[in-house]
C-alpha positions, 0 to 999 in steps of 0.5 A: 568331374560331373561339372566338367561333363555338364559344362561341355554339354552346355557349351554346345547349347544343350541342357544336360544332367549327370549321375556319378555312381560308385558301388561297393559290395562285400559278399560273405558265405558261411557253411556250418557257422564258419566263413567259407568265402568272401568277395569284394567288388566295386563298380563306378560309372558316369551316366549322362542325359542330354537334350539338344534341338528337342532330341534326347540322348543318353550315354554311360561309361564305367571308364572314368580314367578317360574323364579328362579327354 
C-alpha cells in the first residue's frame, strides 16, 4: 500500500514519504481486585508528506478501504 502511494506521488515528479500506522489498545478496569470492564480499540491510518516545486504538503487518512482509488 505504501509503495503504491509513493509511486503515484513520484510519477508526478514529487518526492514523498509515507507512514502506515496500526494501533491496538486493550484497556482493563478493576474494582476490589475484580475485573470491572474491558475495552478494545483499534485505529489504522496512512500519513503522506510530499515535496513538489519547492512546496511541502501533508495529508492523512484513516479510511484505508479507499487505498486502491
